[in-house]
C-alpha positions as CSV (number, residue, x, y, z in Angstrom):
1,M,3.7,18.3,26.4
2,S,7.1,17.6,24.8
3,S,7.9,16.3,21.3
4,P,8.4,12.5,20.9
5,S,11.7,11.0,21.7
6,W,13.8,9.2,19.2
7,E,12.7,5.8,20.6
8,Q,9.1,6.8,20.6
9,L,9.2,7.9,17.0
10,C,11.1,4.9,15.8
11,A,8.5,2.6,17.4
12,L,6.0,3.8,14.7
13,F,8.0,2.0,12.0
14,E,8.9,-1.2,13.8
15,H,6.9,-4.4,14.0
16,P,4.2,-4.1,16.7
17,R,5.4,-7.2,18.6
18,S,9.0,-6.0,18.8
19,A,10.6,-5.2,22.1
20,R,11.2,-1.6,21.0
21,V,7.5,-1.0,20.3
22,R,6.4,-2.7,23.6
23,T,8.8,-0.6,25.6
24,A,7.8,2.7,23.9
25,H,4.1,1.8,24.3
26,A,4.5,1.2,28.0
27,E,6.4,4.4,28.5
28,L,3.7,6.5,26.9
29,L,0.9,4.8,29.0
30,A,2.9,5.5,32.1
31,S,3.9,9.1,31.2
32,Y,0.6,10.4,29.9
33,P,-2.2,8.8,32.0
34,S,-4.7,11.6,31.5
35,E,-4.2,11.8,27.7
36,L,-4.4,8.0,27.5
37,S,-7.0,7.2,30.1
38,G,-9.0,5.2,27.5
39,Y,-6.1,3.3,26.1
40,G,-4.2,0.1,27.0
41,V,-1.5,-2.2,26.0
42,D,-3.7,-3.9,23.4
43,D,-4.3,-0.7,21.4
44,D,-2.3,0.0,18.3
45,Y,0.8,2.0,19.0
46,L,0.1,4.5,16.3
47,S,-3.2,5.4,18.0
48,V,-1.5,5.8,21.4
49,F,1.3,7.9,19.9
50,Q,-1.2,10.1,18.0
51,A,-3.4,10.6,21.1
52,V,-0.3,12.0,22.9
53,F,1.5,14.1,20.3
54,Q,-1.1,15.2,17.8
55,L,-2.1,18.9,17.3
56,L,-5.7,18.7,16.0
57,V,-6.5,21.7,13.9
58,E,-9.7,22.3,12.0
59,G,-9.4,24.3,8.8
60,R,-12.5,26.5,9.6
61,E,-10.7,27.7,12.8
62,G,-7.8,29.0,10.8
63,I,-4.1,29.3,11.7
64,F,-4.8,31.2,15.0
65,S,-6.0,28.1,16.8
66,L,-2.8,26.2,15.8
67,L,-0.6,29.2,16.9
68,E,-2.2,29.0,20.4
69,S,-1.5,25.3,20.6
70,L,2.1,25.8,19.5
71,V,2.7,28.4,22.2
72,E,1.3,26.0,24.8
73,R,3.5,23.2,23.4
74,L,6.8,25.0,22.9
75,G,6.5,27.7,25.6
76,P,6.8,31.5,25.2
77,D,10.6,31.4,25.4
78,I,10.7,29.6,22.0
79,L,7.6,31.0,20.3
80,Q,6.0,34.3,20.9
81,V,2.5,35.2,19.5
82,E,0.8,38.5,19.9
83,F,-2.9,38.8,19.0
84,D,-4.5,42.2,18.5
85,D,-7.6,43.2,20.5
86,D,-9.9,42.2,17.7
87,Y,-8.2,38.9,17.1
88,E,-7.6,39.8,13.5
89,T,-3.8,39.9,13.5
90,A,-1.2,37.7,15.0
91,I,2.5,38.7,15.2
92,V,4.6,35.6,15.4
93,R,8.3,35.6,16.5
94,F,10.5,32.6,16.3
95,D,14.2,32.1,16.3
96,G,14.9,35.8,15.6
97,R,12.4,36.0,12.7
98,E,8.9,37.6,12.6
99,V,5.9,37.1,10.4
100,V,2.3,38.5,10.6
101,F,-0.8,36.5,10.1
102,H,-4.0,38.3,9.4
103,C,-7.7,37.4,9.9
104,P,-7.8,33.6,10.2
105,G,-9.2,32.1,7.0
106,L,-12.3,30.0,7.0
107,H,-11.4,28.1,3.9
108,Y,-8.8,25.4,3.1
109,E,-7.0,27.6,0.6
110,T,-6.4,30.3,3.1
111,F,-5.4,27.9,5.9
112,S,-3.0,26.1,3.5
113,T,-1.2,29.3,2.6
114,D,-0.9,30.2,6.3
115,M,0.3,26.7,7.1
116,Q,3.1,27.0,4.4
117,T,4.1,30.4,5.9
118,L,4.4,28.8,9.3
119,Q,6.4,25.9,8.1
120,D,8.8,28.2,6.3
121,L,9.2,30.2,9.5
122,M,10.1,27.2,11.5
123,A,12.0,25.3,8.8
124,G,15.3,23.9,10.0
125,R,14.1,23.6,13.6
126,Y,10.8,21.8,13.3
127,V,8.9,19.6,10.8
128,F,5.2,19.3,10.5
129,R,3.5,16.2,9.2
130,V,-0.2,15.1,9.1
131,F,-1.3,11.8,10.6
132,Y,-2.7,9.7,7.7
133,D,-5.0,6.7,8.1
134,G,-6.4,6.4,4.6
135,G,-8.9,9.3,4.6
136,V,-8.9,13.1,4.5
137,G,-11.3,15.1,6.5
138,D,-11.9,18.8,7.5
139,A,-9.5,18.5,10.4
140,W,-5.8,18.0,10.3
141,P,-4.1,16.0,13.1
142,L,-0.6,17.4,12.9
143,L,2.6,16.1,14.3
144,M,5.5,18.5,15.1
145,V,8.9,17.0,15.6
146,P,12.4,18.5,15.7
147,A,13.9,18.7,12.2
148,S,17.0,16.8,13.2
149,L,14.9,13.9,14.5
150,W,12.9,13.7,11.4
151,L,16.0,13.8,9.2
152,K,17.4,10.9,11.2
153,A,14.2,8.9,10.8
154,E,14.3,9.5,7.0
155,Q,17.8,8.3,6.8
156,R,17.0,5.2,8.8
157,Y,13.6,4.1,7.5
158,G,13.1,5.9,4.2
159,D,10.1,7.7,2.7
160,A,8.1,4.5,2.1
161,R,7.7,3.8,5.8
162,L,7.4,7.4,7.0
163,S,4.7,8.4,4.4
164,S,2.6,5.3,5.3
165,C,1.2,7.2,8.3
166,L,2.8,10.7,8.3
167,I,2.5,12.8,5.2
168,A,3.4,16.4,4.4
169,F,0.7,19.0,4.7
170,G,-1.0,19.5,1.3
171,S,0.3,16.2,-0.1
172,E,-1.7,14.6,-2.9
173,V,-3.2,11.3,-1.7
174,A,-4.3,8.5,-3.9
175,L,-7.7,7.8,-2.4
176,D,-8.5,5.0,-4.8
177,Q,-5.7,2.8,-3.4
178,P,-6.5,0.8,-0.3
179,F,-4.8,1.9,2.9
180,D,-2.3,-0.6,4.2
181,P,-1.6,0.1,7.9
182,E,1.2,-2.5,8.0
183,R,3.2,-0.7,5.4
184,R,4.8,1.4,8.1
185,W,6.8,-1.5,9.4
186,R,6.8,-3.8,6.3
187,A,7.9,-1.4,3.6
188,P,11.5,-1.7,2.6
189,R,13.9,0.5,4.7
190,R,16.0,3.1,3.0
191,R,18.5,1.5,0.7
192,F,22.1,2.3,1.4
193,D,23.7,4.2,-1.5
194,L,26.4,1.8,-2.6
195,S,27.9,4.6,-4.8
196,R,29.4,6.0,-1.6
197,L,31.5,2.9,-1.3
198,R,33.0,3.0,-4.7
199,I,36.1,5.1,-3.8
200,P,36.8,3.4,-0.5
201,L,36.4,0.0,-2.0
202,A,38.6,0.8,-4.9
203,L,41.2,2.2,-2.6
204,T,41.1,-0.8,-0.3
205,F,41.4,-3.1,-3.3
206,F,44.4,-1.2,-4.6
207,I,46.1,-1.3,-1.2
208,A,45.5,-5.0,-1.0
209,V,46.9,-5.7,-4.4
210,V,50.0,-3.6,-3.7
211,A,50.5,-5.4,-0.4
212,V,50.4,-8.8,-2.1
213,L,52.8,-7.7,-4.7
214,V,55.2,-6.3,-2.2
215,N,55.1,-9.3,0.0
216,G,55.6,-11.6,-3.0
217,Y,58.6,-9.5,-4.1
218,I,60.1,-9.7,-0.6
219,D,59.6,-13.4,-0.4
220,L,61.1,-13.9,-3.8
221,S,64.1,-11.7,-3.0
222,V,64.7,-13.6,0.2
223,A,64.5,-16.9,-1.6
224,K,66.9,-15.7,-4.2
225,A,69.3,-14.1,-1.8
226,P,72.5,-16.1,-1.4
227,S,73.3,-17.7,1.9
228,V,76.6,-17.2,3.7
229,P,79.1,-18.3,1.0
230,A,80.9,-21.6,1.4
231,C,84.6,-21.3,2.3
232,E,85.5,-23.5,-0.6
233,R,84.0,-21.0,-3.0
234,M,85.9,-18.2,-1.3
235,G,89.0,-20.3,-1.7
236,N,88.3,-20.4,-5.5
237,A,88.0,-16.6,-5.4
238,F,91.5,-16.4,-4.0
239,A,92.9,-18.8,-6.6
240,Q,95.0,-16.0,-8.1
241,L,96.8,-15.7,-4.8
242,P,99.6,-18.0,-3.6
243,A,98.2,-21.1,-2.1
244,A,99.4,-20.4,1.5
245,Q,98.0,-16.9,1.4
246,A,94.6,-18.0,0.0
247,Q,94.3,-20.7,2.6
248,A,95.1,-18.2,5.4
249,M,92.5,-15.8,4.2
250,A,89.9,-18.5,4.0
251,E,90.7,-19.7,7.5
252,D,90.4,-16.1,8.8
253,M,87.0,-15.6,7.2
254,R,85.8,-18.9,8.7
255,R,86.8,-17.8,12.2
256,R,84.9,-14.5,11.8
257,G,81.8,-16.3,10.4
258,L,82.1,-14.7,7.0
259,C,81.9,-18.2,5.3
260,E,80.9,-21.7,6.2
């Protein structure tokens, strides 16, 4: 079973009646008939998505149960886990790193510590989140997605939408507040940081002002530039010369187009 695609993850945070959600919903039903044998097109997309991609872990089973599920999910080429004969130690190798987990804890505190160790080991490659529907029980339905995919979702939808149904393991949840299942598509998207535009906008404004000033100067210069001088004025310029010579020079300039 693979991780969700970008379109399948996005559909969690879009309106249920949108074309994107309907398409992702249909793809999951067609691709995972055994996992979704009891589901149909009328079921909530979150329920369908969770039935396919969740890793259900009970705290009393400890981290070892999750490790076995992860090996099945990722394959031995990506994640290697070696259990000792007594099932009291697990050596985990991932991405060139190695950690050792000892006897699986039967309490939340122990499992929480092991879970943090596992997340640190896989940080940068995978992100773990807990499916949240308003309550907290003894089992944790986990979602594991590539870190790059999760970062992209954060940038697009923001924490308000993502945390409406997917929370970090160990997050504090306000149980006294009513759960709103529609927040995952109605919460405001991530706001674009307008401060990033300050320098480009200022530069664009400066260039525009300079362009206007330059064009105005050119137009003004052209307007003030003298046209081809009149031959009569040129004749006045040659007034100091003998009349015949001045007239000859004016005629010569007229023939060559140097005056009108």
